[in-house]
C-alpha positions in Angstrom: -1.7 -23.4 -6.3 -5.1 -22.4 -4.8 -6.6 -19.8 -3.7 -8.8 -20.1 -1.2 -12.5 -17.7 -0.3 -14.3 -17.9 3.0 -17.5 -16.0 2.4 -20.3 -15.0 4.3 -22.9 -12.3 4.5 -23.8 -11.4 8.0 -25.7 -8.4 6.9 -28.5 -7.5 4.4 -30.1 -4.4 5.3 -32.9 -4.5 3.2 -35.2 -7.1 2.8 -36.4 -7.6 -1.2 -40.4 -9.0 -1.9 -41.0 -9.6 -5.4 -44.0 -7.5 -6.9 -46.6 -9.7 -8.7 -50.6 -10.0 -9.0 -50.4 -14.0 -9.3 -47.8 -13.9 -6.3 -49.7 -17.7 -5.4 -47.2 -18.9 -8.6 -44.1 -18.2 -6.8 -43.1 -20.3 -3.9 -41.8 -18.6 -1.1 -42.2 -15.2 -2.8 -42.0 -13.4 0.8 -38.7 -14.2 1.2 -35.3 -13.8 -0.9 -33.3 -17.0 -1.2 -29.8 -15.4 -1.8 -26.7 -17.5 -3.0 -23.3 -16.5 -3.8 -21.3 -16.8 -6.9 -17.2 -16.3 -7.3 -16.1 -16.2 -10.5 -12.4 -16.2 -11.6 -11.0 -17.1 -14.8 -14.2 -18.2 -16.3 -15.0 -20.5 -13.8 -17.9 -20.2 -11.6 -17.9 -21.4 -7.8 -21.3 -21.2 -6.1 -22.4 -21.4 -1.9 -25.5 -22.8 -1.0 -28.8 -21.2 -1.3 -29.8 -19.3 2.0 -33.2 -17.7 3.7 -34.0 -14.5 4.2 -32.4 -11.3 3.6 -30.0 -11.8 6.8 -27.9 -14.9 5.0 -24.9 -16.6 6.6 -23.4 -19.2 4.8 -19.4 -19.4 6.4 -18.1 -21.4 3.8 -14.9 -22.1 2.2 -14.6 -22.3 -1.4 -11.5 -23.4 -3.2 -10.4 -21.4 -6.5 -7.7 -22.9 -8.7 -6.5 -21.4 -11.3 -4.2 -20.9 -14.3 -0.5 -20.4 -13.7 1.3 -18.5 -16.8 4.1 -20.6 -17.9 3.7 -22.8 -15.1 5.7 -20.3 -13.3 4.5 -19.5 -9.8 7.3 -17.4 -8.5 5.5 -13.9 -7.9 7.1 -11.8 -11.2 5.1 -14.6 -13.2 1.8 -14.4 -10.9 2.2 -10.4 -11.1 0.9 -11.0 -15.1 -2.2 -12.3 -14.3 -4.4 -9.7 -14.8 -7.8 -11.0 -14.0 -10.6 -10.0 -11.4 -12.1 -12.2 -8.8 -15.9 -11.7 -9.4 -18.2 -12.2 -6.4 -21.6 -12.0 -7.3 -24.7 -12.0 -5.3 -28.3 -13.5 -6.7 -32.2 -14.3 -5.4 -33.1 -18.0 -6.3 -36.8 -17.5 -7.8 -38.8 -20.7 -7.8 -41.5 -20.1 -10.4 -44.1 -23.2 -10.6 -45.8 -23.1 -14.2 -49.0 -25.6 -14.7 -50.2 -27.0 -17.8 -52.9 -25.3 -20.0 -56.6 -26.4 -18.8 -55.1 -27.8 -15.4 -56.1 -26.4 -11.7 -53.1 -24.8 -9.7 -53.9 -28.0 -7.9 -52.8 -30.3 -10.2 -48.8 -30.5 -10.7 -46.7 -29.1 -12.9 -42.8 -28.1 -13.6 -40.9 -25.6 -11.1 -38.1 -23.6 -13.0 -35.7 -21.9 -11.3 -34.3 -18.1 -11.8 -31.9 -16.1 -10.8 -32.1 -12.7 -9.7 -28.8 -10.7 -10.0 -28.7 -8.2 -6.3 -25.1 -7.0 -6.6 -21.1 -8.2 -6.9 -18.1 -7.1 -5.0 -15.4 -7.0 -7.8 -11.6 -7.1 -6.7 -8.1 -7.5 -8.9 -6.3 -10.6 -8.5 -3.4 -8.3 -8.2 -5.0 -7.2 -5.0 -4.9 -10.3 -3.2 -1.4 -10.9 -4.2 -0.1 -8.1 -2.7 -1.2 -8.5 0.4 -1.8 -11.9 1.0 -5.2 -11.7 2.2 -8.3 -9.7 1.8 -10.1 -9.9 5.1 -13.0 -7.4 6.2 -16.9 -6.6 6.3 -17.5 -5.2 2.5 -20.2 -3.0 0.7 -22.0 -4.6 -1.8 -22.3 -2.3 -5.1 -25.9 -2.7 -6.0 -28.1 -1.3 -8.9 -29.6 2.2 -8.3 -33.0 0.2 -8.9 -33.8 -3.4 -8.8 -36.8 -4.8 -10.7 -39.3 -6.5 -8.9 -37.8 -5.9 -5.5 -39.1 -3.7 -3.0 -37.6 -2.4 0.4 -37.8 -3.9 3.9 -40.2 -2.0 6.1 -37.5 -2.6 8.4 -35.6 0.1 7.9 -35.7 3.4 6.3 -36.5 3.7 2.4 -34.2 5.3 0.2 -36.7 7.2 -1.1 -38.1 8.5 2.4 -36.3 12.0 3.0 -35.0 12.2 7.2 -34.1 15.1 8.0 -33.7 16.4 4.6 -31.0 13.8 3.6 -31.9 10.7 1.5 -30.8 7.5 3.5 -29.3 4.7 1.1 -29.3 1.2 3.3 -26.4 -0.8 2.1 -26.0 -4.2 1.9 -22.6 -6.1 3.2 -20.6 -9.2 2.8 -17.9 -10.7 4.8 -15.2 -11.8 3.0 -11.6 -13.6 3.5 -9.5 -14.2 0.7 -6.0 -15.6 0.7 -3.4 -17.5 -1.4 -1.6 -20.6 -0.3 1.1 -21.1 -0.3 2.0 -17.8 0.9 4.0 -15.6 -1.8 6.7 -12.8 -0.5 5.9 -9.9 -2.6 9.0 -7.8 -3.1 9.0 -4.3 -4.9 12.0 -3.1 -6.8 13.2 0.7 -6.1 13.8 3.1 -9.1 16.8 4.0 -10.2 17.8 7.2 -10.7 17.6 8.7 -14.2 21.2 9.4 -15.5 19.7 11.9 -18.3 18.3 14.3 -15.7 19.9 17.5 -15.1 18.3 18.3 -11.7 20.6 16.1 -10.2 20.6 17.6 -6.9 16.8 17.5 -6.1 16.4 14.1 -7.9 19.4 12.6 -5.8 17.8 14.2 -2.5 14.5 12.4 -3.2 16.7 9.2 -4.1 18.1 9.3 -0.8 14.7 10.3 0.7 12.8 7.2 -0.9 16.3 4.8 0.2 15.7 5.9 4.0 11.8 6.1 4.2 12.4 2.0 2.6 14.3 1.2 5.2 12.1 2.3 8.2 9.2 1.2 6.6 9.8 -1.4 3.9 5.9 -2.2 3.0 4.6 0.9 2.7 4.4 3.0 -0.7 6.3 6.5 -1.2 7.1 8.2 -4.5 8.9 11.3 -5.4 9.8 11.3 -8.5 8.1 10.0 -12.0 9.1 10.2 -15.5 7.3 12.7 -17.7 6.6 12.5 -21.6 9.7 13.6 -22.6 11.1 10.5 -20.4 12.8 12.8 -18.0 12.5 12.2 -14.1 11.0 15.2 -12.5 9.5 15.5 -9.1 5.8 14.4 -8.4 5.1 18.0 -7.0 5.6 19.4 -10.0 2.0 18.1 -11.5 -0.3 19.4 -8.6 -1.8 22.6 -9.3 -4.9 23.9 -9.0 -6.6 23.1 -12.6 -10.3 24.0 -14.3 -12.6 21.5 -14.1 -15.0 21.2 -17.6 -17.5 24.2 -17.6 -20.3 21.8 -19.2 -19.5 19.5 -16.6 -20.5 22.2 -13.8 -23.2 24.1 -16.4 -24.9 20.7 -16.0 -24.3 19.4 -12.6 -25.9 23.2 -11.0 -26.7 21.2 -7.8 -24.3 18.2 -7.6 -21.0 19.2 -5.5 -19.8 15.8 -6.6 -19.9 16.6 -10.5 -16.0 16.9 -11.0 -15.9 13.3 -8.9 -18.4 11.8 -11.0 -16.5 12.7 -14.0 -12.8 11.8 -12.8 -14.6 8.3 -11.9 -15.1 7.8 -16.0 -11.6 9.0 -17.0 -9.1 6.7 -18.7 -5.6 6.5 -16.7 -3.8 5.1 -13.8 -4.8 5.2 -10.3 -2.2 8.1 -9.4 -3.3 10.3 -12.8 -7.0 10.2 -11.6 -6.1 11.0 -7.7 -3.6 13.9 -8.9 -6.9 15.5 -11.1 -9.4 14.8 -8.4 -6.8 16.9 -6.6 -6.1 19.8 -9.3 -9.7 20.0 -9.2 -10.7 20.8 -5.5 -7.6 23.2 -5.3 -9.5 24.8 -8.3 -12.4 25.3 -5.8 -10.1 26.6 -3.3 -10.3 23.3 -0.9 -7.5 21.6 1.1 -6.4 18.5 -0.6 -3.6 16.5 -1.1 -3.0 12.9 -3.0 -2.9 9.8 -0.3 -0.7 6.8 -1.5 -2.1 3.8 0.7 -3.3 0.3 0.3 -6.9 -0.8 -0.2 -8.0 -4.2 1.4 -10.1 -4.4 -2.3 -8.1 -2.6 -4.7 -4.1 -3.0 -3.2 -2.2 -0.2 -3.9 -4.1 2.7 -4.3 -4.0 6.9 -4.6 -7.1 8.4 -2.9 -7.3 12.2 -2.1 -7.2 13.7 0.9 -9.5 16.7 2.2 -9.0 19.2 5.1 -13.2 20.7 5.9 -13.8 21.9 9.0 -13.5 19.6 11.9 -12.8 16.2 9.8 -10.8 14.8 7.0 -12.7 12.9 3.9 -10.7 10.4 1.8 -12.1 10.5 -1.7 -11.6 7.3 -4.2 -11.0 9.0 -8.1 -11.6 5.5 -10.0 -15.4 5.0 -7.9 -16.4 8.1 -6.8 -17.3 7.3 -3.1 -16.4 9.6 -0.4 -15.7 8.2 3.5 -14.6 10.0 6.2 -11.6 9.7 8.2 -13.4 7.3 10.7 -15.3 5.4 8.6 -15.4 1.4 9.6 -16.3 0.7 6.0 -13.0 2.8 4.4 -12.0 0.7 2.5 -8.6 2.3 2.7 -6.2 0.8 5.3 -3.0 1.9 4.7 -1.8 5.0 5.0 2.0 5.7 3.2 2.2 9.0 2.2 1.3 12.4 1.2 2.1 15.2 -1.6 0.7 18.3 -2.9 2.0 21.1 -4.7 4.9 22.2 -2.3 6.4 18.6 -0.7 6.3 15.2 0.3 5.5 13.4 3.2 6.3 9.9 4.5 4.2 8.6 7.4 6.6 7.7 10.6 3.7 6.4 12.5 3.2 3.3 13.6 -0.3 2.5 13.3 -1.0 3.7 9.6 -4.9 2.7 9.8 -6.9 6.1 8.4 -8.1 6.1 11.9 -5.1 6.2 13.7 -3.2 8.6 11.8 -2.8 11.9 12.7 -3.0 13.6 9.5 -1.2 17.0 10.8 2.2 16.7 8.4 3.8 19.9 10.3 4.3 17.2 13.2 7.6 15.8 12.3 8.0 13.0 14.4 5.0 11.7 12.8 5.5 12.8 9.6 9.0 12.8 7.3 9.0 15.7 4.4 11.2 15.8 1.5 12.0 19.5 1.1 12.8 21.8 3.6 9.7 24.2 4.9 9.5 27.3 2.1 11.8 25.4 -0.4 11.6 27.6 -4.2 13.3 26.6 -7.0 12.7 26.3 -11.0 12.8 22.4 -10.5 9.5 22.3 -8.0 7.9 24.9 -10.2 4.4 23.3 -11.7 4.3 21.9 -15.3 0.9 21.9 -15.5 -0.9 24.9 -18.1 -2.7 27.7 -16.8 -6.2 26.5 -18.1 -7.4 22.7 -19.6 -9.3 23.3 -22.7 -11.8 20.5 -22.9 -12.7 19.4 -26.7 -16.4 18.4 -27.0 -17.1 14.6 -28.0 -18.6 13.8 -31.2 -22.3 13.2 -30.9 -22.5 10.9 -34.0 -20.0 8.6 -32.7 -21.5 8.4 -29.7 -24.8 7.4 -31.2 -22.7 4.7 -33.3 -21.1 3.4 -30.4 -24.5 3.0 -28.5 -26.1 1.4 -31.3 -22.9 -0.8 -31.6 -23.2 -2.3 -28.3 -27.1 -2.3 -28.3 -26.3 -5.2 -31.0 -23.6 -6.8 -29.5 -25.2 -7.5 -26.3 -28.9 -8.7 -28.0 -26.4 -11.0 -29.9 -24.5 -12.3 -27.0 -27.8 -13.3 -24.9 -28.9 -15.0 -27.8 -25.5 -16.7 -28.3 -25.5 -17.2 -24.0 -28.7 -19.0 -24.4 -28.1 -22.2 -27.1 -31.3 -24.1 -26.4 -33.9 -21.3 -25.8 -35.2 -19.1 -28.0 -34.8 -15.3 -26.6 -37.7 -13.2 -27.3 -37.5 -9.3 -26.8 -40.3 -6.9 -25.4 -40.2 -3.8 -27.5 -42.8 -2.0 -24.9 -40.4 -2.5 -22.1 -37.5 -1.5 -24.1 -39.3 1.7 -25.1 -39.7 2.7 -21.4 -36.4 1.6 -20.0 -34.7 3.6 -22.7 -37.2 6.6 -21.3 -35.5 6.2 -17.8 -31.7 5.4 -19.0 -30.9 9.7 -19.2 -32.6 10.2 -16.0 -30.4 7.9 -14.2 -27.5 9.2 -15.2 -28.5 13.1 -14.2 -29.5 11.2 -11.0 -26.6 9.4 -10.7 -26.4 9.8 -7.1 -30.5 8.6 -5.6 -32.3 6.0 -6.5 -35.3 6.6 -9.5 -38.6 7.7 -7.9 -41.4 6.1 -7.4 -43.1 8.2 -10.6 -40.7 6.7 -12.6 -41.2 3.1 -11.1 -45.0 3.4 -12.0 -44.5 3.2 -15.5 -44.1 -0.3 -15.1 -47.6 -0.9 -13.3 -48.9 -1.7 -16.9 -45.9 -4.6 -17.6 -47.0 -5.9 -13.7 -50.5 -7.0 -15.1 -49.2 -9.3 -17.5 -45.5 -10.4 -16.7 -43.1 -11.1 -13.7 -40.3 -8.5 -14.2 -36.8 -8.6 -12.7 -34.3 -6.4 -14.0 -31.6 -3.4 -13.2 -29.2 -0.9 -14.9 -25.5 -0.7 -15.0 -23.3 1.7 -14.9 -19.6 2.1 -16.1 -17.3 4.2 -17.8 -16.4 3.1 -21.4 -13.3 1.7 -22.0 -13.9 -1.1 -24.6 -17.4 -3.0 -25.9 -15.5 -6.5 -23.9 -15.6 -5.1 -21.1 -19.6 -3.9 -20.8 -20.4 -7.5 -22.5 -18.4 -9.0 -19.4 -20.3 -6.8 -16.8 -23.3 -7.8 -18.6 -22.8 -11.6 -18.4 -21.8 -11.5 -14.9 -25.4 -10.5 -13.6 -26.2 -14.1 -15.5 -29.7 -12.7 -16.3 -29.8 -14.4 -19.8 -29.6 -17.9 -17.6 -33.6 -17.9 -16.9 -35.0 -21.0 -17.5 -38.5 -20.3 -17.6 -40.3 -20.6 -21.0 -41.6 -18.0 -22.7 -39.0 -15.2 -20.7 -38.8 -12.1 -22.5 -35.6 -9.7 -22.4 -35.1 -6.0 -22.5 -32.5 -3.9 -23.2 -31.4 -0.9 -23.6 -28.2 1.4 -23.8 -27.2 4.6 -23.1 -24.6 6.5 -23.6 -23.8 10.4 -21.7 -20.6 12.2 -23.6 -18.3 13.7 -21.3 -15.8 16.7 -22.8 -13.0 14.8 -23.9 -14.1 11.8 -25.3 -15.5 10.4 -21.8 -18.2 8.6 -22.0 -20.6 7.5 -19.5 -22.5 3.7 -20.3 -25.5 2.7 -19.1 -27.1 -0.7 -19.8 -30.9 -1.0 -18.5 -31.8 -5.0 -18.3 -34.8 -6.5 -17.7 -36.4 -10.1 -17.8 -40.0 -11.1 -18.0 -41.9 -13.8 -17.4 -45.5 -13.9 -18.2 -48.7 -14.7 -15.9 -50.8 -17.8 -16.6 
């Protein structure tokens, strides 16, 4: 059963140019030559190579995949946990002349692909929606060594009316599965062991009636607690304190709690509930929103109401979008809930831009419980305060060293035909920069920090980037590094630099940074 992907980039809003003192040895150094690689189940597919910072491919890629047990029904396909990786690279051609030969002599040309950014979405998201279509923002690293921003646009380092403007890269994608597969959802059964049968029965009937109106929309009224007893989901919503250490560290960073939550472990709904509770702690009006995202499928966001607008927060990525943001990946609003009630969206058009979020309007929203309903079975089960524990720093140091050793071994393993050399000077510089990136994760690195590479640029072409992720396991870090393709350089005597930094947060929440660089010596 093939998956069809048609990808094109209509807008790359910044232009990258190679910084080099010996630019005459780089062919077409003033123009990027981007191409796209689609990777799924360890198989890679590539588009043609375009030219310029506004490429357009309009290519169709047929992606085959392995069926579990050769069974193509939905239950079997839903077991596929693989993600679809869409990576954007710039092809750079370096010409190497033989020793004691003038540059007019013929030489060898070597190709090096430089990773620029990526879009990742799980196969399950495509399975749930049958197709994914739209213009999506590319995840780009905060620094791309060897590239500068185009003068056509405002640099992210330039300040405009007190705001840092970050130019973004967008990719047009259409993905679908052929043949189409019907997506069915099983309704949860009532827990017969619960002692709150009255309210739970009401919740069960409410869910059934809502599904009859809009079968494809999501609605959650009850969940199972740690003891396996079914309770109302609203009992998990309550103002909770974020870690004090986090607030002290990010005194001037208003999204500190969001950054911490994006690193935590848990499912989508648990992330959203935690973020909602933190917002309530700060006195914000917040609700958990269940809906559908183009890239993630079923999602749980947090909706907050500001003075004159609504904001949509993705707790998994740390991104915030205004209600009328055309690039918001949320495409459907199904239901809302807070600590008092659950509201199901009755509006025909459930696109965020079209939804009227005033849930007091009964013609737009169907509520689970009567107004001002009170009862012991709706009281919060959350503690009065969360007691956080410090993360063991020696454990973090050991993990950092283990990840760094493992990545170096893997890069050498991925280059079986070429020797892998490590540049200690560049590695030292990268190690100094990484802690600063964690503290300034919402902005780009300053020009003062980039200037530390000027000495290296006198002898090398340097390209590289930092990548950041929450720590789950070492294999996830290995996979992220492999997707960048930095190991694939064919240029002789290429050197590499690699640095790892782990920033600990309370309760063993870890932020992992890996800085990678590739260095090619000038002739």
